[in-house]
C-alpha positions as CSV (number, residue, x, y, z in Angstrom):
1,M,7.7,25.7,-16.4
2,K,4.6,24.4,-18.3
3,K,1.9,26.9,-19.0
4,T,-0.7,24.7,-17.1
5,Q,1.7,23.7,-14.1
6,Y,0.3,26.2,-11.6
7,I,-3.3,24.9,-12.2
8,K,-2.2,21.4,-12.1
9,D,-0.4,21.9,-8.9
10,R,-3.4,23.8,-7.5
11,L,-5.9,21.1,-8.4
12,N,-3.6,18.2,-7.2
13,K,-3.2,20.1,-3.8
14,H,-7.0,19.8,-3.5
15,R,-6.9,16.2,-4.5
16,K,-4.3,15.5,-1.8
17,M,-6.7,17.0,0.7
18,L,-9.3,14.5,-0.4
19,E,-6.9,11.6,0.0
20,K,-5.9,12.8,3.4
21,L,-9.6,12.9,4.4
22,C,-10.1,9.4,3.0
23,A,-7.1,8.1,5.0
24,L,-8.7,9.6,8.3
25,K,-11.9,8.0,7.6
26,E,-10.2,4.6,6.9
27,E,-8.4,4.9,10.2
28,R,-11.7,5.6,12.0
29,E,-13.3,2.7,10.3
30,F,-10.5,0.4,11.3
31,I,-10.8,1.5,15.0
32,L,-14.6,1.0,14.9
33,E,-14.4,-2.5,13.3
34,K,-11.5,-3.7,15.4
35,Y,-12.7,-2.4,18.7
36,E,-16.5,-2.3,18.5
37,S,-17.0,-5.6,20.2
38,P,-17.3,-5.2,24.1
39,R,-14.3,-6.6,26.1
40,S,-15.1,-9.3,28.6
41,P,-15.2,-7.9,32.1
42,N,-12.2,-8.2,34.5
43,I,-13.4,-10.8,37.1
44,S,-9.9,-11.3,38.6
45,G,-10.8,-9.0,41.5
46,I,-7.8,-6.8,40.9
47,P,-8.9,-3.3,40.4
48,G,-7.5,-1.9,37.0
49,G,-7.8,1.7,37.6
50,G,-6.4,4.2,40.2
51,N,-3.0,4.6,38.7
52,G,-4.0,7.6,36.5
53,E,-3.6,5.7,33.2
54,F,-6.3,5.3,30.7
55,T,-7.9,2.0,30.1
56,E,-7.6,0.5,26.7
57,T,-11.3,1.4,25.9
58,E,-10.7,4.9,27.1
59,K,-7.8,5.2,24.7
60,I,-9.8,3.9,21.9
61,V,-12.7,6.3,22.6
62,H,-10.3,9.1,22.8
63,K,-8.6,8.3,19.5
64,K,-12.1,7.8,17.8
65,L,-13.1,11.2,19.0
66,E,-9.8,12.9,17.9
67,L,-10.2,11.3,14.4
68,E,-13.8,12.5,14.2
69,E,-12.6,16.1,15.0
70,K,-9.8,15.8,12.3
71,I,-12.4,14.6,9.7
72,K,-14.6,17.4,10.5
73,V,-11.8,20.0,10.2
74,A,-10.6,18.3,7.0
75,S,-13.9,18.3,5.5
76,E,-14.5,21.9,6.1
77,E,-11.0,22.8,4.6
78,I,-12.0,20.9,1.6
79,A,-15.3,22.6,1.2
80,D,-13.6,26.0,1.6
81,D,-10.9,25.1,-0.8
82,W,-13.4,23.9,-3.5
83,A,-15.5,27.0,-3.1
84,E,-12.3,28.9,-4.0
85,L,-11.7,26.7,-7.0
86,S,-15.1,26.1,-8.4
87,P,-15.6,29.5,-9.8
88,L,-12.5,28.9,-12.1
89,C,-14.6,26.3,-14.0
90,N,-17.1,28.9,-15.1
91,G,-16.8,29.1,-18.9
92,L,-15.6,25.5,-19.4
93,E,-17.3,23.1,-21.7
94,P,-19.8,20.9,-19.8
95,M,-17.7,17.8,-20.4
96,Q,-14.6,19.6,-19.1
97,T,-16.4,20.6,-16.0
98,L,-17.7,17.2,-15.4
99,I,-14.2,15.7,-15.7
100,L,-12.7,18.3,-13.3
101,N,-15.5,17.9,-10.8
102,L,-15.2,14.0,-10.8
103,R,-11.4,14.1,-10.6
104,Y,-10.8,17.0,-8.1
105,Q,-14.1,17.5,-6.2
106,Y,-15.0,13.7,-5.7
107,G,-11.4,12.3,-6.1
108,A,-12.3,9.7,-8.8
109,S,-9.7,7.8,-10.6
110,W,-9.2,8.3,-14.4
111,K,-10.6,4.9,-15.0
112,D,-13.8,5.6,-12.9
113,I,-14.3,8.9,-14.7
114,C,-14.0,7.2,-18.1
115,K,-16.4,4.4,-17.1
116,Q,-18.8,6.9,-15.7
117,I,-18.9,9.1,-18.8
118,Y,-18.6,6.4,-21.5
119,G,-19.3,3.1,-19.8
120,R,-22.8,2.7,-21.1
121,R,-21.8,2.7,-24.7
122,E,-21.8,-0.6,-26.4
123,D,-18.3,-0.4,-27.7
124,Y,-16.8,0.8,-24.4
125,D,-14.9,-2.4,-23.5
126,G,-13.3,-2.6,-26.9
127,N,-12.4,1.0,-27.1
128,M,-11.7,2.0,-23.5
129,D,-8.2,3.3,-24.6
130,L,-9.8,5.5,-27.1
131,Y,-12.2,6.9,-24.5
132,M,-9.5,7.3,-22.0
133,K,-7.7,9.4,-24.5
134,R,-10.8,11.6,-25.0
135,I,-10.9,12.1,-21.2
136,F,-7.2,13.1,-21.1
137,K,-7.7,15.5,-24.1
138,E,-10.7,17.2,-22.5
139,H,-8.8,17.5,-19.2
140,G,-5.9,19.1,-21.0
141,R,-8.1,21.6,-22.8
142,A,-9.6,22.5,-19.4
143,L,-6.2,23.0,-17.9
144,L,-5.2,25.3,-20.8
145,F,-8.4,27.3,-20.3
146,L,-7.8,27.6,-16.6
147,S,-4.2,28.6,-17.0
148,E,-5.1,31.3,-19.6
149,R,-7.7,32.6,-17.2
150,H,-5.3,32.5,-14.4
151,S,-2.6,34.4,-16.2
152,T,-4.8,37.3,-17.1
């Protein structure tokens, strides 16, 4: 097993938690967008209730509340997990800390990280591959530092 594998796995576990939270939020947004407009009233004269089943609106409201609770719990778990991980970053170079924070605390893609750090440079568009290599190299150095710290 690689020297850095434990740290990679641990950071990726946190990133998966972020992805799960994003998926829950997307599902909630879908429900809100799809069902936010009021339904037309039932004017047929046939009562819709009384059989013990929920109406469509009640089901949607229940699902929305359920998702909001899951989002709250997931957010708390992520905050607790990051509170455990962030002290490991003490002692890293500032650029390494920034890369780890963007990638694992905020869930940014490699491309977004590269653009955030180097995107204002005049030669960015022509040298994006070079800048991406710098990002990966700093990330690798950070993983080595963290794995050495973990193994002691």
